[in-house]
C-alpha positions as CSV (number, residue, x, y, z in Angstrom):
1,M,105.8,165.7,-186.8
2,L,107.5,163.0,-184.8
3,L,108.3,165.4,-182.0
4,S,104.7,166.6,-181.7
5,T,103.4,163.0,-181.7
6,S,105.7,162.1,-178.8
7,R,104.6,165.2,-176.8
8,T,100.9,164.2,-177.3
9,A,101.7,160.8,-176.0
10,V,103.4,162.2,-172.9
11,R,100.4,164.4,-172.2
12,A,98.0,161.5,-172.7
13,V,99.9,159.4,-170.3
14,A,100.0,162.2,-167.7
15,A,96.3,162.9,-168.0
16,A,95.3,159.2,-167.8
17,P,94.2,157.9,-164.3
18,S,97.1,156.3,-162.5
19,A,96.9,152.5,-162.4
20,A,96.6,150.7,-159.1
21,R,100.0,150.1,-157.6
22,A,101.2,146.6,-157.3
23,F,102.2,145.6,-153.8
24,S,104.5,142.7,-153.2
25,S,103.7,140.3,-150.4
26,T,105.9,137.9,-148.7
27,P,104.6,134.9,-146.6
28,A,105.0,135.0,-142.9
29,P,108.3,133.6,-141.8
30,Q,108.0,130.0,-140.7
31,A,109.5,128.8,-137.4
32,T,112.7,126.8,-137.7
33,L,113.0,123.3,-136.2
34,R,115.2,124.8,-133.4
35,E,112.6,127.5,-132.6
36,L,109.8,124.9,-132.5
37,E,111.8,122.6,-130.2
38,S,112.4,125.6,-127.9
39,R,108.7,126.4,-127.8
40,I,107.8,122.8,-127.0
41,K,110.1,122.8,-124.0
42,S,108.9,126.1,-122.7
43,V,105.2,125.9,-123.1
44,G,103.4,124.9,-119.9
45,K,106.5,125.3,-117.6
46,I,105.3,128.6,-116.1
47,T,101.7,127.5,-115.5
48,K,102.8,124.2,-114.0
49,S,105.2,126.0,-111.7
50,M,102.5,128.5,-110.6
51,K,100.1,125.6,-110.0
52,M,102.7,123.9,-107.7
53,V,103.4,127.1,-105.8
54,A,99.7,127.7,-105.3
55,A,99.1,124.1,-104.1
56,S,101.9,124.4,-101.6
57,R,100.4,127.7,-100.2
58,L,96.9,126.4,-100.0
59,A,97.4,124.2,-96.9
60,R,98.9,127.1,-95.0
61,A,96.1,129.5,-96.2
62,Q,93.4,127.0,-95.0
63,R,95.0,126.7,-91.5
64,S,95.1,130.5,-91.2
65,M,91.5,130.7,-92.4
66,T,90.4,128.3,-89.7
67,D,92.1,130.4,-87.0
68,A,90.7,133.7,-88.4
69,K,87.1,132.4,-88.5
70,A,87.2,132.5,-84.7
71,Y,87.5,136.3,-84.9
72,G,84.4,136.5,-87.1
73,K,82.4,134.3,-84.8
74,A,83.3,136.5,-81.8
75,N,81.9,139.5,-83.7
76,D,78.7,137.6,-84.4
77,A,78.3,136.6,-80.8
78,V,78.6,140.2,-79.6
79,F,76.1,141.6,-82.1
80,E,73.7,138.7,-81.6
81,Q,73.7,138.9,-77.8
82,S,73.4,142.7,-77.8
83,E,70.6,142.4,-80.4
84,A,72.3,145.2,-82.5
85,S,70.1,144.3,-85.5
86,K,67.1,145.4,-83.4
87,S,68.6,148.8,-82.6
88,E,66.4,151.8,-82.8
89,A,69.1,153.7,-84.8
90,K,68.1,153.8,-88.4
91,V,70.6,152.6,-91.0
92,E,71.0,155.5,-93.4
93,K,74.7,155.5,-94.1
94,I,76.6,152.3,-95.1
95,L,80.3,151.8,-95.5
96,Y,81.2,149.0,-98.0
97,I,84.7,147.4,-97.7
98,V,85.4,145.3,-100.8
99,A,88.2,142.9,-99.9
100,S,90.3,141.1,-102.4
101,S,94.0,141.6,-103.5
102,D,96.4,143.0,-106.0
103,R,97.2,139.9,-107.9
104,G,95.7,138.3,-111.0
105,L,95.8,134.9,-112.8
106,C,93.1,133.6,-110.5
107,G,89.9,133.5,-112.6
108,G,86.9,135.7,-111.6
109,I,87.8,136.0,-107.9
110,H,88.0,139.8,-108.0
111,S,85.0,140.4,-110.2
112,S,83.0,138.2,-107.8
113,V,83.2,140.6,-104.9
114,A,82.9,143.7,-107.1
115,K,79.7,142.4,-108.7
116,A,78.2,141.5,-105.3
117,A,79.0,144.9,-103.9
118,R,77.5,146.8,-106.9
119,K,74.4,144.6,-106.7
120,D,73.9,145.3,-103.0
121,I,74.5,149.0,-103.5
122,E,72.2,149.4,-106.5
123,K,69.4,146.9,-105.7
124,G,70.0,145.6,-102.2
125,E,70.3,147.2,-98.8
126,G,72.4,150.1,-100.1
127,A,69.8,151.3,-102.6
128,G,68.7,154.8,-101.8
129,K,71.2,155.3,-98.9
130,E,74.4,157.3,-98.5
131,I,77.2,155.0,-99.6
132,R,81.0,155.0,-99.1
133,V,83.3,152.4,-100.6
134,V,86.7,151.3,-99.4
135,A,88.7,148.9,-101.7
136,L,91.3,146.5,-100.2
137,G,93.5,145.7,-103.2
138,E,94.2,147.1,-106.6
139,K,92.0,144.7,-108.4
140,P,88.7,145.6,-106.5
141,K,89.7,149.2,-106.8
142,Q,89.8,148.9,-110.6
143,Q,86.5,147.0,-110.6
144,M,84.7,149.5,-108.3
145,A,86.1,152.5,-110.2
146,R,83.9,151.7,-113.2
147,G,80.5,153.2,-113.7
148,E,78.6,154.8,-110.9
149,G,80.8,153.1,-108.2
150,A,83.6,155.6,-108.9
151,K,81.6,158.3,-107.1
152,A,81.4,156.3,-103.9
153,L,85.0,155.1,-103.8
154,E,86.6,157.0,-101.0
155,L,89.7,155.0,-100.0
156,S,91.8,152.1,-101.3
157,F,94.7,150.0,-100.1
158,S,97.4,148.3,-102.1
159,Q,100.0,145.5,-101.3
160,I,97.2,143.1,-100.4
161,G,97.5,139.4,-101.0
162,K,101.3,138.9,-101.3
163,S,101.2,136.6,-98.3
164,V,98.8,135.4,-95.6
165,P,97.2,138.5,-94.0
166,T,97.9,139.0,-90.3
167,F,95.8,140.7,-87.6
168,N,98.3,143.6,-87.6
169,D,97.5,144.2,-91.2
170,A,93.8,144.3,-90.5
171,L,94.4,146.5,-87.5
172,A,96.4,149.0,-89.6
173,I,93.6,149.1,-92.2
174,A,90.9,149.6,-89.6
175,D,92.9,152.4,-87.9
176,K,93.3,154.2,-91.3
177,I,89.6,153.9,-92.0
178,E,88.7,155.3,-88.6
179,A,91.2,158.1,-89.1
180,E,89.2,159.2,-92.1
181,K,86.3,159.7,-89.7
182,F,83.7,158.3,-92.1
183,D,80.2,158.7,-90.8
184,F,78.3,155.4,-91.1
185,D,75.6,153.4,-89.4
186,K,76.8,150.0,-90.6
187,V,79.8,148.4,-92.3
188,K,79.5,145.6,-94.8
189,I,82.6,143.8,-95.7
190,I,82.2,142.0,-99.0
191,Y,84.7,139.1,-99.4
192,N,85.1,135.7,-101.0
193,K,83.9,132.9,-98.8
194,F,85.9,129.7,-99.1
195,L,83.5,126.8,-99.8
196,S,85.9,124.1,-101.1
197,V,89.1,123.8,-103.1
198,I,87.0,124.2,-106.3
199,S,84.4,126.7,-105.3
200,Y,83.8,130.1,-103.5
201,E,81.1,132.7,-103.3
202,A,80.9,136.4,-102.4
203,S,79.6,136.9,-98.9
204,A,79.3,139.8,-96.4
205,L,80.2,140.5,-92.8
206,E,78.2,143.2,-91.0
207,I,79.6,145.5,-88.4
208,Y,77.4,147.9,-86.5
209,S,78.4,151.4,-85.5
210,T,78.8,152.7,-81.9
211,K,75.4,154.4,-82.2
212,A,73.7,151.1,-83.2
213,L,75.3,149.3,-80.2
214,Q,74.2,152.0,-77.8
215,G,70.7,151.6,-79.0
216,S,70.6,147.8,-78.8
217,P,68.0,146.4,-76.4
218,A,70.3,144.0,-74.6
219,F,73.5,146.1,-74.6
220,A,72.7,147.7,-71.2
221,A,73.0,144.2,-69.6
222,Y,76.8,144.6,-69.7
223,E,76.5,147.2,-66.8
224,V,79.5,149.2,-67.8
225,D,80.1,152.6,-69.3
226,S,78.1,152.1,-72.5
227,D,79.7,155.0,-74.5
228,E,83.3,153.8,-74.0
229,L,82.5,150.1,-74.4
230,A,80.4,150.6,-77.5
231,G,83.2,152.5,-79.2
232,D,85.9,150.0,-78.3
233,L,83.7,147.1,-79.3
234,S,82.8,148.7,-82.7
235,S,86.5,149.4,-83.4
236,F,87.7,146.0,-82.4
237,A,84.9,144.3,-84.3
238,L,85.9,146.2,-87.5
239,A,89.5,145.0,-87.2
240,N,88.3,141.4,-86.5
241,A,85.9,141.3,-89.5
242,I,88.5,142.8,-91.8
243,Y,91.0,140.1,-90.7
244,A,88.5,137.3,-91.1
245,G,87.5,138.5,-94.6
246,L,91.0,139.0,-95.8
247,V,92.3,135.6,-94.7
248,E,89.3,133.7,-96.0
249,G,89.5,135.6,-99.2
250,Y,93.2,134.8,-99.5
251,A,92.4,131.1,-99.2
252,A,89.8,131.3,-101.9
253,E,92.2,133.2,-104.1
254,I,95.0,130.7,-103.7
255,S,92.5,127.9,-104.5
256,A,91.2,129.7,-107.6
257,R,94.7,130.4,-108.8
258,R,95.6,126.7,-108.5
259,N,92.5,125.7,-110.5
260,A,93.2,128.4,-113.1
261,M,96.8,127.3,-113.5
262,E,95.6,123.6,-113.8
263,N,93.3,124.6,-116.6
264,A,96.0,126.6,-118.3
265,S,98.4,123.6,-118.0
266,K,95.9,121.4,-119.8
267,N,95.6,124.0,-122.6
268,A,99.4,124.2,-122.7
269,D,99.6,120.4,-123.1
270,E,97.2,120.6,-126.1
271,M,99.4,123.3,-127.6
272,T,102.5,121.2,-127.0
273,G,100.9,118.3,-128.9
274,K,100.1,120.6,-131.9
275,L,103.7,122.0,-131.9
276,Q,105.1,118.5,-131.7
277,M,103.1,117.4,-134.7
278,Q,104.3,120.5,-136.6
279,F,107.8,119.8,-135.6
280,N,107.6,116.1,-136.8
281,R,106.2,117.2,-140.2
282,M,108.9,119.8,-140.7
283,R,111.6,117.3,-139.6
284,Q,110.3,114.7,-142.0
285,A,110.2,117.2,-144.8
286,A,113.8,118.2,-144.1
287,I,115.0,114.6,-144.1
288,T,113.1,113.9,-147.4
289,N,114.8,116.9,-149.0
290,E,118.2,115.8,-147.9
291,L,117.6,112.3,-149.3
292,V,116.5,113.7,-152.6
293,D,119.7,115.8,-152.8
294,I,121.9,112.7,-152.0
295,I,120.1,110.5,-154.6
296,T,120.3,113.2,-157.2
297,G,124.0,113.7,-156.5
298,A,124.7,110.0,-156.7
299,S,122.8,109.7,-160.0
300,A,124.9,112.5,-161.5
301,L,128.1,110.8,-160.6
């Protein structure tokens, strides 16, 4: 009888729904005083160092930008005097060159040119036209590769923005673009225009094709071989504009990085204050516990 009762109890236990398992939980480990002291010393060092580096580079970038603007003005003078904007050639194909760099930690400097390019392609002059896109830098390449812009992205360049761009860099980029034999009526270089040490805006430089120069009303006044001169002027103007856009964009990026690191340093200072308060509380608690142990031991003696 006892055996059958025990068997019935075993079957009942097996048939009964299993109870919820109990999980043991342990609190997250607290940082020790030594770890907190190490954090307090390290927080903000990187951002402050990057801010100082950017500030030291900014003056050089501004000098280079001033020199490079002369190249852009030379292009404007040629196209204005030849009245290329009044050319009889229709603009049906546009090549967009989105100029920025490979480096981050500089706020919205890269998304600025990408947004301006997409806006012009979708709702501006490029709407309804045949579009090709060239990205100067890994960051604008990633931005333009999203959505419908990926279809128009034909070529990209890396290793942009490590140092102040030179005219040789711009010439190499222009030669590579021309080697691809893109058919275009106009080139629009989208870059960040340097306004001040705290502001910038996306802007555009326009370069007209050989066909547009040949159809310009005042181009015949040069009284030279129009075919050869138009081709050389268009190629040289492309290199000039790329150089001007890269250098001015570099100055805007350095300025934006300095401002971003300054803001990050302020946030780091706030974090340092919170860590210091936590450190003081933990140190005070440790001293109190030691005093309690000493008093308790003395009382026992």
